[in-house]
N, C-alpha and C positions, 0 to 999 in steps of 0.2 A: 504494500500500500504506500502511495505517495501522498503526503499531506502538504498542500500548497498554501502559503500565506501571502496575501496580496493586499495592496492599499489603493483605493480609488478616492481621490480627494476632491470633493465639491464638483464632480463631473462624472457623468455616466458614459462619456464618449468612447472609452476603451473597453467597457465591460464585455459587450458581446463579441468584439474583435478578439480579446484575450481568450475568452471561453472557446471561441471557434478554433483558434490555433492550438490551444491545449488539447481539445478533443481530437484534433487531427493527429497530433504528434506525440501524445503520451498514451501508450498502450496498456500500461499497468492500471489497476483500479486506483482511483485518486479521490481525494476530498479537497474542496477549496474553502479556505477560511478567509474572510474579507473584512476590512475596515471600509465603510462607505459613508463616513461622516461628510455632511454637506451635499450628499446625493439625494435629490428630492424624490425621485420615483422609487417605489419599493421593488428591490431586486432580491429580497431575502430568499425567495424560492429557488434562486439559481445557485445558492451556496450552501454548503454543509453547515457553516456558521457565519454569521455576519453581525457587525456592530456599527451603530451610528453614533456611538459615544463621542462627545465633543472634545476630542484630543487633537492638538496641533502637532505635537512631536512625532515625526515619522518613526524614529527609533523606538519610542515608547509603544506605538501601535504595533510594530513588529514584535516587540517583546511580549505584549499581551497576547497576540495571536500564537506565538510560540508556546506560551504557557497553556493556552487552550488546546493546542495540538498535542502537547505532552500528556494532557489529561485523557486524551482519546486514542493515543497511538501505542503501538508496541515498540520496544527498543530497536528492533531491526527494520522498522518502517523508515522511510525517508522523510525528512522535513525540507521543504523547498521554498525559498523566499523569492518573490518575483514582483518587481515594480508593476504598477497598474498599466503602464504603457510599454511593458516588455512581455515577450512570449517566445516559445520555441519556434524555430523555422525548419527543423529537421527532426526525424524520429530520434528520441534521446534516451529511451530506457536502457538499452544495452550499454551505451556510452557511460551513463551515470553509474551503473552497477559495476562495470569493469574498472572505472577510474577510482571508485570508492574502495576497491580492494587494495589499492596502493596509497591513496590519499584520504585523509579524514574529512576534508572539506574541498568542494569545488566552488569557485566563485569568479565573477567578473573582476578583473583587475584593470582599472582605468589608467594605466601607466603611460600608454602611447598618446591618448587623447587628452587626459587631464593632469598627468604627472603624479598621480596618486598610487599608493602601493598597498592599500588595505583591501580586504575582501569587500566587495560592494553589494549591497542588498538588492540591486536591480536583478541579480540572479545569484543565488547561493544555495547549495544543497549539502546535506550531511545526513548521518543517521540520527534518529531521535535519541538513541542511547548515548551517542557521543555528545550531542547538544546538551543533554541533561548532565553528563559527566563534567563538562567544562563550564557549565552554567552560562551558556552562550548569551551574549549581550550585544545589542546593536548600537548602544550609546556611543556618541563621540566622546572625546576626552584625551585618550592617548594620541600624541601627535607624531608626525614624521616630516622629513624634508621633502617638499614638493619639487620635483626635478625640472618642471617647466617654469614655475614662478619663483624658484630659488628662495623659498621661505618655508617656515614651519606651518603645518596645516593639520586640522583634525576635521572629521566628518563621521557620519554613521559608518560603523565598521571599525573605528579606531580602537575601541576597547577589545573587539574581537581579534584584531591584529595582535594586540599585546598578549592576549590569552594564548594565542597560537605560538607566538615568538617565545614567550617565557617558558613554554613547555616543550620547545623544539618540535612542534608538530608541523609537518609538511602539508601544504595545501596546493591544489592545482588551479593555476590562474587561467581564465579565459580572457585573452587580450583581443583588441580590436582587429578585425580581419577584413574591413571594407576594402574594395578595390578602387572605386571612383571617389569616395568621400565627398559628397555634395556639401557637407558642412564638417569642419574639423572636430567638433564636439558632439554633435547630435546625429540622429539617424544611423545608429551604430549597429554593426554586426559583430558579435563576440564569439570567437572560436568556431565560426561557421555554424553555430548552434542556436544562438539567442539573438533576437532583435530587441534593441532598446531605443525607443523614439527620442527620449530626452525632452524635457520641458513640456511633457504631455499635460501637465496640470498647472502650468504657470506661464507668465509672459515670456515669449521666445526671444530672450536676449542673453548672450553668453559673455564670458570674460574676453573671448577673442573679439567679439563685436565691441565690447566696452573699450578695450585697448586700442582698437582701430579708430573708434570715434574720438577718444581722448587725444590720440596723436594728431588726428586731422584738426581737431578743434584748437589745440595748442598752436598749430601753425597759422590757422586763420585768425586766431585771437590777436596776433601781432599786427594784422592788417585791419581788422575791424573790431577794435577794442570795445569791450563792454556790451557787445550784442550777444547776450547770454542765451537768448531763445534759440540760437542756431544749434546749441547742444541738444535741445529737445527735438528739434527737427531731424537731426541726424539719428537720434535714438529711435524716433518713430519710423524713419526710413528703414533702419535695420530690422526693427520689429516686424514691419509689413513684409519685408523681403523674406525673413525667416518663416513668417506665418504662411506666405504663399507656397514656399518650398515644402513646409510641413503638410499643408493641405493636399498638395500634389502627391506626396508620398503616401499620405493616408488613403487617398483614393486607390492607389495601387495596392495597398495592403488589403483593402476591402475586396478587390476584384481578382487578385492574382497571388497565389501562394508562393510564387517564385519572384516576387517583387524585389527581394533582397539582392538578387543577382545584378541589379542596376545600381547598387550602392557601393 
């Protein structure tokens, strides 16, 4: 049995899409546990367990779902964490069970695209027994040196990284495997196994966009001093561009299971 924990925040846009891809690519029996806070429509009949409790912290929601899974699962069952805008794009059962013979945890590692080194909750899988043993925790806290931005960083998965590191536990990283990369941060394929849309539940603006805008604005500022609204114009332009790209890819996701081959 595979127990899947997912979070859909204030939007139902990805619910049916995620369920569709899970049904296609996971062959083992599974149960899905979901946080749906801020989602207006009732989707409770689509999940084994769901909650609309008003909790903002993503890590806290995942930890609550993990606790609920542990209450209902056997030690040799799998616990799988999946962002609401993430889903499998290949059959994955055999891959998961084979890798878990060698590694205790499999997870996305956003080293190429974000410079981070922690297991990321967009996709992470382990056995229920091991998660109980290490008292798995998705909280941020423990920090690492971000290789892209050259600074210390922490994020959900930070404390999990420390738990694994302190106990010399090997984990298997799924890194970005896009071929075309329509955006350097989002619309990501990891390990040719998982798709993660990115910014599926928030305004589509990234650090890459921010840095580009800031650089451009600093140059223009010398020519047109004090015209601060230009910064807002540039941000809106980037947001609209990213939104159009995201909408285009979303349509492909809806209509074509092989959409990821164009990414």
